[in-house]
Backbone as CSV, one residue per row, in Angstrom:
resi,resn,N_x,N_y,N_z,CA_x,CA_y,CA_z,C_x,C_y,C_z
1,MET,19.704,-15.945,140.432,18.326,-16.014,139.355,17.298,-16.291,140.162
2,SER,16.305,-16.515,139.731,15.075,-16.713,139.990,14.224,-17.198,139.382
3,HIS,12.891,-17.892,139.949,12.415,-18.852,139.234,10.965,-17.743,139.479
4,ASP,10.911,-17.319,140.217,9.495,-16.354,140.616,9.944,-14.937,140.488
5,LEU,9.090,-14.710,139.712,8.849,-12.976,138.634,8.774,-12.173,140.075
6,SER,7.709,-12.281,141.176,7.379,-11.067,141.709,8.981,-10.927,143.024
7,LEU,9.476,-12.534,143.185,10.646,-12.203,143.908,11.510,-11.679,143.151
8,ALA,11.943,-11.360,142.053,13.117,-10.701,141.382,12.652,-9.600,141.002
9,GLN,11.393,-8.968,141.300,10.508,-7.469,141.194,11.477,-6.996,142.026
10,SER,10.829,-7.511,143.249,11.640,-7.093,144.901,12.718,-6.823,144.702
11,HIS,13.629,-7.851,144.091,14.743,-7.790,144.281,15.558,-6.720,143.488
12,ALA,14.888,-6.508,142.521,15.314,-5.523,141.434,15.178,-4.243,141.767
13,PHE,13.719,-3.850,142.506,13.366,-2.111,143.634,14.599,-2.542,144.092
14,ALA,15.010,-3.271,145.773,15.982,-2.806,146.476,16.911,-3.113,145.839
15,LEU,17.575,-3.549,144.745,18.757,-3.567,144.411,19.080,-2.026,144.005
16,ALA,18.011,-1.506,142.490,17.968,-0.116,142.436,18.293,0.863,143.684
17,ARG,17.331,1.218,144.714,17.762,1.611,146.065,18.664,1.844,146.622
18,THR,19.798,1.080,146.914,20.451,0.166,147.270,21.927,1.126,146.633
19,LEU,22.144,0.846,145.746,22.665,1.079,144.582,22.605,2.754,143.797
20,MET,21.272,2.892,143.903,21.237,4.279,143.496,21.909,4.028,141.714
21,VAL,21.384,3.680,141.083,21.693,3.550,139.702,20.457,2.568,139.026
22,PRO,20.267,2.889,137.707,19.007,2.249,136.974,19.566,0.796,136.801
23,VAL,18.334,-0.437,137.392,19.223,-2.106,137.350,17.969,-2.753,136.038
24,THR,18.231,-3.659,135.095,17.415,-4.311,134.480,16.881,-5.524,135.215
25,LEU,15.807,-6.019,134.472,15.222,-7.134,135.502,15.274,-7.637,133.923
26,PHE,14.986,-8.783,133.978,15.811,-10.181,132.855,15.376,-10.838,132.731
27,ARG,14.685,-11.812,131.662,14.788,-13.712,131.875,15.731,-14.218,131.072
28,SER,16.330,-15.230,131.502,17.310,-15.718,130.700,16.922,-17.279,130.644
29,GLY,16.698,-17.708,129.550,15.627,-19.520,130.033,14.561,-19.194,130.358
30,ASP,14.243,-20.060,131.387,13.154,-20.105,132.633,13.766,-19.322,134.047
31,GLU,14.484,-18.243,133.827,14.951,-17.841,135.023,14.604,-16.311,135.050
32,PHE,14.617,-15.602,136.160,14.665,-14.127,136.065,16.023,-13.494,136.612
33,GLY,16.750,-12.374,135.982,17.914,-11.965,136.818,17.573,-10.398,136.775
34,VAL,18.974,-9.893,137.779,18.635,-8.623,137.445,20.437,-8.091,137.841
35,LEU,20.604,-7.371,136.929,22.252,-6.164,136.700,21.598,-4.962,136.947
36,PRO,22.735,-4.227,137.265,22.830,-2.865,136.827,22.917,-2.925,135.231
37,SER,22.545,-1.821,134.796,21.566,-1.411,133.485,23.033,-1.707,132.844
38,ASP,24.343,-1.123,133.121,25.217,-0.687,132.611,26.087,-1.903,132.396
39,GLU,25.808,-2.872,133.146,26.483,-4.133,132.989,25.863,-4.981,132.300
40,LEU,24.460,-4.901,131.923,23.593,-6.171,131.245,24.392,-6.464,129.485
41,ASP,24.372,-7.653,129.141,24.531,-7.780,127.788,23.599,-8.461,127.178
42,GLU,22.681,-7.542,126.584,21.510,-7.815,126.352,21.281,-9.046,124.888
43,ASP,22.122,-9.706,124.209,22.331,-10.424,123.498,21.213,-11.691,123.517
44,ASP,21.319,-12.209,124.889,20.994,-13.249,125.081,19.994,-13.419,126.177
45,VAL,19.493,-12.478,126.715,18.354,-12.164,127.725,17.307,-11.427,127.024
46,VAL,15.989,-11.736,127.834,14.854,-10.807,127.111,14.745,-10.008,128.211
47,VAL,15.008,-8.491,128.568,14.409,-7.554,129.149,13.231,-6.578,129.546
48,ILE,12.891,-7.196,130.817,11.436,-7.319,131.164,11.098,-5.807,131.627
49,HIS,12.435,-5.028,132.504,11.501,-3.600,132.815,13.133,-3.169,132.852
50,GLU,12.835,-2.004,133.220,14.339,-1.367,133.827,13.961,0.014,134.788
51,ILE,14.429,-0.365,135.705,13.841,0.145,137.331,15.051,1.101,137.479
52,ASP,14.452,2.258,137.037,15.897,3.426,137.607,15.228,4.271,138.760
53,PRO,15.879,4.403,140.406,15.706,4.214,141.499,15.524,6.025,141.694
54,PHE,15.412,6.820,140.452,15.442,8.267,140.698,13.841,8.962,139.582
55,ASP,13.513,7.728,139.309,11.462,7.558,139.013,10.629,7.856,140.469
56,PHE,10.957,7.166,141.764,10.255,7.176,142.371,10.647,7.887,143.598
57,GLY,9.544,8.338,144.537,9.604,9.669,145.562,10.502,8.844,146.560
58,PRO,10.481,9.381,147.572,10.907,8.967,148.643,10.367,7.775,149.136
59,ALA,11.295,7.015,150.089,11.613,5.706,150.454,9.588,5.336,151.586
60,HIS,10.430,6.841,152.439,9.315,6.617,153.061,8.598,7.883,153.399
């Protein structure tokens, strides 16, 4: 978990590209977190953004 949104976004993108699965950036309380989308229980979190690695072009 992170208190810095830009750091959480960076980790979310890196995780999506590494695992090649959609990940969800979420807020829980005053912290941000990232999980693979299929593992997230959305009951007690606020979804900020879902990142799909296939929506982006090649890394370089």
